[in-house]
MARVEXLO-272648 format. One line per 5 residues: their letters; for each residue x, y, z of C-alpha. Coordinates in nm, 4 decimals. Last residue first. Example, Ala and Ser with C-alpha at 12.3 -4.5 7.8 and 13.67 -1.06 7.14 Angstrom:
BEGIN
sa> 1.3670,-0.1060,0.7140; 1.2300,-0.4500,0.7800
***
This chain:
BEGIN
lngtt> 1.6152,-0.7059,-1.1348; 1.3249,-0.7570,-1.3382; 1.0587,-0.6683,-1.0479; 0.9223,-0.3662,-1.2034; 1.0152,-0.1109,-0.8896
tqqny> 1.3531,-0.3100,-0.9035; 1.4227,-0.2445,-1.2931; 1.2422,0.1255,-1.2280; 1.5302,0.1820,-0.9803; 1.8229,0.0336,-1.1850
qsllw> 1.7079,0.3037,-1.4538; 1.6538,0.5764,-1.2286; 1.9767,0.5055,-1.0444; 2.1827,0.4514,-1.4296; 2.0174,0.8083,-1.4992
qmehl> 2.0601,0.9851,-1.1254; 2.4381,0.8952,-1.1745; 2.4633,0.9750,-1.4917; 2.3370,1.3458,-1.4074; 2.5722,1.3738,-1.1323
sknqr> 2.8771,1.3017,-1.2919; 2.7852,1.5370,-1.5747; 2.6546,1.8103,-1.3276; 3.0062,1.7768,-1.1321; 3.2101,1.7895,-1.4538
alned> 3.0004,2.1398,-1.5511; 3.0554,2.2413,-1.1540; 3.4445,2.2052,-1.2289; 3.4322,2.4093,-1.5332; 3.2224,2.6595,-1.3612
nvekl> 3.4427,2.6473,-1.0957; 3.7522,2.7291,-1.3089; 3.6098,2.9826,-1.4833; 3.5040,3.1682,-1.1670; 3.8228,3.1028,-1.0419
fdngt> 4.0999,3.2508,-1.3386; 3.8063,3.5515,-1.2688; 3.9185,3.5676,-0.9106; 4.2614,3.5827,-0.9618; 4.2508,3.8749,-1.1735
ivgne> 4.2587,3.8483,-1.5867; 4.5082,4.0096,-1.8574; 4.8157,3.9378,-1.6087; 4.9875,3.7558,-1.8516; 4.9837,3.4166,-1.6212
lqaia> 4.6473,3.5493,-1.5267; 4.5220,3.5076,-1.9254; 4.6885,3.2059,-1.9836; 4.5102,3.0137,-1.7341; 4.1839,3.1947,-1.8483
atkvq> 4.1786,3.0268,-2.2010; 4.2718,2.6837,-2.0521; 3.9588,2.7949,-1.8564; 3.7890,2.9004,-2.1127; 3.8547,2.5483,-2.4128
arlki> 3.7466,2.3706,-2.0910; 3.4205,2.5406,-2.0493; 3.3359,2.4716,-2.3840; 3.4342,2.1020,-2.3643; 3.2263,2.0649,-2.0550
iadds> 2.9196,2.2628,-2.2009; 2.9236,2.0045,-2.4868; 2.9661,1.6596,-2.3013; 2.6907,1.7525,-2.0693; 2.4046,1.8568,-2.3406
rmlqq> 2.3762,1.4956,-2.4198; 2.3802,1.4143,-2.0453; 2.0397,1.6043,-1.9690; 1.8699,1.4594,-2.2358; 1.9458,1.1310,-2.0366
yknva> 1.8982,1.2695,-1.7090; 1.5178,1.3280,-1.8479; 1.4233,1.0058,-2.0256; 1.5329,0.8429,-1.7256; 1.3485,1.0361,-1.4777
eseqq> 1.0254,1.0104,-1.7068; 1.0696,0.5805,-1.6854; 1.0671,0.6527,-1.2960; 0.7968,0.8164,-1.3081; 0.5862,0.6049,-1.5440
vtmat> 0.7401,0.2714,-1.3388; 0.6066,0.4524,-0.9999; 0.2461,0.5033,-1.1872; 0.2422,0.1342,-1.2890; 0.3675,0.0194,-0.9546
nflft> 0.0951,0.2634,-0.8055; -0.2268,0.1037,-1.0208; -0.0429,-0.2743,-1.0048; -0.0557,-0.2336,-0.6412; -0.4299,-0.1162,-0.6547
ekqva> -0.5190,-0.3997,-0.8691; -0.3843,-0.6138,-0.6494; -0.5433,-0.5371,-0.3316; -0.8443,-0.5118,-0.4751; -0.8370,-0.8769,-0.6190
ieqes> -0.7018,-0.9275,-0.2527; -1.0338,-0.7803,-0.1215; -1.2781,-0.9783,-0.3901; -1.1328,-1.3181,-0.3182; -1.1654,-1.2621,0.0951
vnila> -1.5068,-1.1191,-0.0117; -1.6139,-1.4725,-0.1906; -1.4457,-1.6749,0.1430; -1.6818,-1.4454,0.3145; -1.9772,-1.6135,0.1023
rkkkl> -1.9061,-1.9411,0.1091; -1.9096,-1.9419,0.4776; -2.2460,-1.7549,0.4429; -2.3597,-2.0611,0.2092; -2.2437,-2.3542,0.4531
tyfas> -2.3679,-2.1814,0.7780; -2.6735,-2.4098,0.7770; -2.4903,-2.7171,0.5609; -2.3169,-2.8034,0.8540; -2.5977,-2.9078,1.0885
pswsf> -2.6906,-3.1724,0.8780; -2.4317,-3.3943,1.0851; -2.3389,-3.7099,0.9800; -2.1822,-4.0205,1.1783; -2.1427,-4.3716,1.1343
riggl> -1.9787,-4.5360,1.3283; -1.8759,-4.8788,1.3164; -1.8461,-5.1485,1.6092; -1.6439,-5.2519,1.9785; -1.7233,-5.4138,2.3281
yyaqf> -1.4944,-5.5152,2.6042; -1.5937,-5.6646,2.9303; -1.4393,-5.6893,3.3264; -1.6460,-5.7252,3.6017; -1.6703,-5.6176,3.9627
sndlm> -2.0292,-5.7776,4.1357; -2.3410,-5.6086,4.1284; -2.4318,-5.8359,3.8242; -2.8337,-5.6520,3.7177; -2.7070,-5.4519,3.4282
nlgpr> -2.4558,-5.7124,3.2748; -2.2240,-5.5283,3.0307; -2.0532,-5.4602,3.3481; -2.1880,-5.2992,3.6618; -1.9292,-5.1786,3.8025
gyggq> -1.6501,-5.1815,3.6313; -1.3229,-5.3015,3.4062; -1.3588,-5.1735,3.0617; -1.2653,-5.2696,2.7145; -1.3714,-5.0422,2.4175
iyfgi> -1.2946,-5.0763,2.0665; -1.3967,-4.8252,1.7516; -1.4813,-4.8349,1.3896; -1.4469,-4.5395,1.1818; -1.6955,-4.3393,0.9233
kprts> -1.7755,-4.0021,0.8341; -2.0274,-3.8009,0.6623; -1.9379,-3.5384,0.4548; -2.0293,-3.1745,0.4979; -1.7035,-3.0711,0.6239
vtllq> -1.5452,-3.1900,0.2881; -1.7210,-2.8918,0.0550; -1.6129,-2.6369,0.3454; -1.2371,-2.7671,0.2946; -1.3296,-2.6856,-0.1150
dqlrl> -1.3786,-2.3230,0.0089; -1.0195,-2.3288,0.2142; -0.8465,-2.4532,-0.0962; -1.0000,-2.2077,-0.3146; -0.9216,-1.9636,-0.0558
skeqa> -0.5153,-2.0612,-0.0477; -0.4994,-2.0450,-0.4470; -0.5960,-1.7095,-0.3832; -0.3714,-1.6576,-0.1309; -0.0451,-1.7933,-0.3645
afsll> -0.1602,-1.5506,-0.6229; -0.1855,-1.2198,-0.4188; 0.1793,-1.3610,-0.2930; 0.3539,-1.4289,-0.6451; 0.2076,-1.1046,-0.7465
eprhi> 0.3586,-0.9415,-0.4744; 0.7048,-1.1202,-0.5932; 0.7297,-0.8459,-0.8681; 0.7005,-0.9446,-1.2406; 0.5820,-0.6313,-1.4275
sdtva> 0.6541,-0.5542,-1.7304; 0.8028,-0.1669,-1.7993; 1.1299,-0.2862,-1.9556; 1.4935,-0.1181,-1.9058; 1.7501,-0.2023,-2.1125
laapk> 1.9906,-0.1509,-1.8284; 2.3119,0.0465,-1.8432; 2.6313,-0.1010,-1.6057; 2.6649,-0.0978,-1.2637; 3.0050,0.0690,-1.1962
evrdv> 3.1929,-0.1128,-0.8970; 3.2079,-0.0842,-0.5617; 3.5585,-0.0071,-0.4011; 3.5831,-0.0498,-0.0113; 3.2624,-0.2047,0.1462
pvgif> 3.3338,-0.4694,0.4315; 3.1052,-0.7788,0.4529; 2.7305,-0.8263,0.6584; 2.5529,-0.7053,0.3898; 2.3421,-0.4741,0.5074
mslmr> 2.5927,-0.3699,0.7892; 2.8152,-0.2630,0.4807; 2.5964,-0.0965,0.3041; 2.5314,0.1814,0.6330; 2.9509,0.2064,0.6797
ayaer> 3.0078,0.2519,0.2856; 2.7418,0.5377,0.3191; 2.9250,0.6986,0.5974; 3.2249,0.6330,0.3991; 3.1384,0.8584,0.1023
ssaie> 2.9235,1.0902,0.3344; 3.2680,1.1510,0.5155; 3.4858,1.1140,0.1678; 3.2249,1.4067,0.0806; 3.2905,1.6278,0.3228
inhqq> 3.6743,1.6155,0.3628; 3.6975,1.6828,-0.0177; 3.5023,1.9717,0.0613; 3.7666,2.0845,0.2289; 4.0202,1.9887,0.0162
talie> 3.8410,2.2472,-0.1655; 3.8051,2.5274,0.0588; 4.1953,2.4829,0.0978; 4.2465,2.5144,-0.3035; 3.9903,2.7933,-0.3218
anild> 4.2034,2.9969,-0.0327; 4.5436,2.9139,-0.2120; 4.3782,3.0570,-0.5227; 4.2835,3.4002,-0.3792; 4.6053,3.4610,-0.1789
ansrf> 4.7709,3.4113,-0.5098; 4.5475,3.7034,-0.6794; 4.6026,3.8829,-0.4046; 4.9692,3.8838,-0.4433; 4.9766,4.0785,-0.7238
atgnd> 5.0539,3.9808,-1.0587; 5.3221,4.0828,-1.3170; 5.6365,4.1545,-1.1109; 5.8164,3.8807,-1.2337; 5.7675,3.6588,-0.8737
laaqt> 5.4416,3.7368,-0.9285; 5.3764,3.6293,-1.3243; 5.5792,3.2889,-1.1093; 5.3368,3.2879,-0.8630; 5.0482,3.3084,-1.0565
kklgl> 5.1264,3.0220,-1.3190; 5.2096,2.7843,-0.9838; 4.8765,2.9143,-0.8502; 4.6963,2.8323,-1.1930; 4.8402,2.4938,-1.1985
qldal> 4.7621,2.4406,-0.8614; 4.3915,2.5429,-0.8937; 4.4067,2.2751,-1.1994; 4.5272,2.0198,-1.0845; 4.2722,2.0608,-0.7517
mldnq> 3.9459,2.0907,-0.9898; 4.0738,1.7647,-1.1481; 4.1128,1.6207,-0.8237; 3.7964,1.7940,-0.7017; 3.6025,1.5936,-1.0154
klqed> 3.7664,1.2419,-0.8553; 3.6184,1.3263,-0.5478; 3.2549,1.3815,-0.6801; 3.2880,1.0637,-0.9069; 3.3839,0.8318,-0.6088
allig> 3.0871,1.0533,-0.3879; 2.8448,0.9518,-0.6866; 2.9550,0.5998,-0.6479; 2.9225,0.5874,-0.2453; 2.5780,0.7134,-0.2806
fylqn> 2.5152,0.4862,-0.5994; 2.5371,0.2056,-0.3412; 2.3640,0.3445,-0.0436; 2.0594,0.4443,-0.3244; 2.0840,0.0684,-0.4873
vrdkl> 2.0783,-0.0898,-0.1274; 1.7641,0.0610,-0.0105; 1.5600,-0.0011,-0.3641; 1.6759,-0.3651,-0.3362; 1.6127,-0.4153,0.0356
aylda> 1.2036,-0.4215,-0.0266; 1.2449,-0.7705,-0.1937; 1.2376,-0.8802,0.1497; 0.9266,-0.7701,0.1959; 0.8153,-0.9327,-0.0565
qlqqr> 1.0130,-1.2492,-0.0384; 0.8095,-1.2843,0.2926; 0.4839,-1.2790,0.1576; 0.6017,-1.5152,-0.0859; 0.6647,-1.7135,0.1981
svven> 0.3833,-1.6690,0.3828; 0.1726,-1.7252,0.0988; 0.3526,-2.0582,0.0570; 0.3697,-2.1654,0.4024; -0.0650,-2.1396,0.3422
skqle> -0.0449,-2.3907,0.0597; 0.0610,-2.6088,0.2249; -0.1576,-2.6193,0.5230; -0.4426,-2.5874,0.2856; -0.2964,-2.8927,0.1417
kqkai> -0.2283,-3.0928,0.4594; -0.6192,-2.9683,0.5586; -0.7477,-3.1201,0.2388; -0.5895,-3.4708,0.3214; -0.7195,-3.3682,0.6480
eggdy> -1.1007,-3.3566,0.5390; -1.0943,-3.6312,0.2758; -1.4470,-3.7613,0.3590; -1.3052,-3.8908,0.6623; -1.3447,-4.2460,0.5817
ivqdl> -1.2006,-4.5237,0.7654; -1.0645,-4.3600,1.0762; -0.9532,-4.5464,1.3863; -1.0636,-4.4886,1.7653; -0.9157,-4.7335,2.0572
qvtak> -1.0895,-4.7314,2.4058; -0.9657,-4.7852,2.7108; -1.2312,-4.7979,3.0190; -1.2386,-4.7253,3.3868; -1.6074,-4.7684,3.5444
yqdkn> -1.7459,-4.7558,3.8847; -2.0653,-4.7216,4.0501; -2.2617,-4.6584,4.4155; -2.5916,-4.6656,4.3662; -2.5581,-5.0938,4.3601
mtpin> -2.7936,-5.2729,4.1084; -3.0881,-5.4509,4.2768; -3.1085,-5.8683,4.2502; -3.3817,-6.0085,4.2017; -3.4716,-6.3152,4.4230
vgpis> -3.7165,-6.5997,4.3355; -3.8630,-6.8035,4.5720; -4.2125,-6.6064,4.5197; -4.1914,-6.3198,4.2603; -4.1763,-5.9726,4.3040
lpvqt> -4.1687,-5.7779,3.9487; -4.1002,-5.4374,3.9144; -3.6890,-5.4989,3.7870; -3.5183,-5.2096,3.9618; -3.3527,-4.9442,3.7802
vasqy> -3.1319,-4.6931,4.0127; -3.2287,-4.4319,4.2394; -3.0590,-4.0935,4.3691; -2.6785,-4.2091,4.1797; -2.3742,-4.2327,4.3481
taqan> -2.0898,-4.2047,4.0235; -1.7545,-4.2995,3.9965; -1.5485,-4.2396,3.6755; -1.2525,-4.3612,3.4123; -1.2093,-4.2755,3.0868
vsfqp> -0.8991,-4.3508,2.9131; -0.8592,-4.2856,2.5351; -0.6232,-4.3709,2.2454; -0.6752,-4.2697,1.8592; -0.5584,-4.5648,1.5571
lygkr> -0.3710,-4.3551,1.3348; -0.4651,-4.1545,1.0434; -0.5202,-3.8092,1.2264; -0.1313,-3.8373,1.2726; -0.0510,-3.7147,0.9610
lndit> -0.2453,-3.3441,1.1097; 0.0193,-3.3586,1.3546; 0.2972,-3.3852,1.0384; 0.1563,-3.1436,0.8660; 0.1339,-2.9177,1.1871
yaask> 0.4695,-2.9797,1.2235; 0.6516,-2.9500,0.9054; 0.4432,-2.6252,0.8317; 0.5741,-2.4758,1.1224; 0.9599,-2.5847,1.0425
sildy> 0.9490,-2.4212,0.7135; 0.7814,-2.1357,0.7947; 1.0705,-2.1099,1.1070; 1.3335,-2.1865,0.8388; 1.2167,-1.8638,0.6019
rktlp> 1.1824,-1.6743,0.9301; 1.5623,-1.6417,0.9414; 1.5601,-1.3962,0.6880; 1.4237,-1.1164,0.8722; 1.7643,-1.0531,1.0287
yhqea> 1.9033,-0.9244,0.6790; 2.2412,-1.1175,0.5827; 2.1380,-1.3346,0.3322; 1.8855,-1.0592,0.1131; 2.1775,-0.8042,0.1718
lrhca> 2.4137,-1.0249,-0.0116; 2.2227,-1.1196,-0.2637; 2.1753,-0.7535,-0.3367; 2.5042,-0.6610,-0.3162; 2.6137,-0.9217,-0.5038
pltlq> 2.3623,-0.8162,-0.7949; 2.5098,-0.4199,-0.7030; 2.8974,-0.5242,-0.7636; 3.1688,-0.5176,-0.4948; 3.5470,-0.4111,-0.5990
grapl> 3.7784,-0.6314,-0.4192; 4.0595,-0.6077,-0.6847; 3.8876,-0.8570,-0.9141; 3.5153,-0.9321,-0.9390; 3.3435,-1.1310,-0.6330
sflll> 3.3129,-1.4626,-0.6454; 3.5342,-1.5335,-0.3785; 3.2893,-1.3260,-0.1857; 2.9777,-1.5261,-0.2878; 3.1557,-1.8846,-0.2137
llyyk> 3.2246,-1.7818,0.1508; 2.8217,-1.6288,0.1559; 2.6947,-1.9570,0.0565; 2.9273,-2.1621,0.2774; 2.8023,-1.9498,0.5944
m> 2.4162,-2.0279,0.5227
***
């Protein structure tokens, strides 16, 4: 991951500017939840490796000592013939090897199901991490908006400084009142205070974004407008598909569980009695054979188990339908927001042009003593508000586009 981060950092635009796609990638790499990818892979690998061992010979060791209240006796009495009687205390130790010959495909199907469950977990994690994009968008565009506000405030300060210069000249010539200069000076101080507030908010956004992506945030690049689309390609849809596949494999595993199983075994033992029940001495022995097992009782619950799987499939279908409905509603809202801000931006330039003309005239009028400082400040503030509105509308327009593409999964 360190090499990946270094490569990503070197691929950033010149002058240390961060791009929005780079922030998305860094956030996904840096977020603590990403560590689950490795844990999911390890867990699946361990489980599959354990399942593979089901094909290996299985060894078992058993030992027991018993005392019986009665033993088997031969109910005959033949003169001259001594028929031995079994001891009531008996001992046995065995070592047994069992080998699967045919398990109906159960181990293979369990391995396939485990791999499918791994995909489900990874897709769900990817869906959880995808939510980071929306949070990164809000912080990233918050920084951009603060930068635009600072830029517009600097323009306003320049206008105020020019107005103060004109007023001071008129004051020196005796054609203006001191109160006009004082008003403009007060507005300059207020604008500088506003700059401090905006810069503080920008710093807060930058620190939060830095926490998400794991690198310092200085300048961010303004993203280009997007060609939006309503088609949905969210990772949640892949998660739903993976869950559906897992349920199909569970249904197939039910079929496998009804099949017979065949294996062979070899057992070696030592005890009293051995295989000859009439010999009371300790003996070593062995035996081996083929074992066939089949349990018709598996069919007792097969129908209900399949019905439960069917219910789970219906639940996933409902979740998917609900997700698509809610996503489509959100996309519609964001699409309307994009159109709204686009319409507002069309008139912003015209408003700014008119306000700039009025402000330019106000500067000349202030210099000639035709208007008061309050009148001048009103025109300067109106033009600044128009410029601020344009910057706000543009950022909201871009943010709505990126939010829409994030919601549809096309970002």
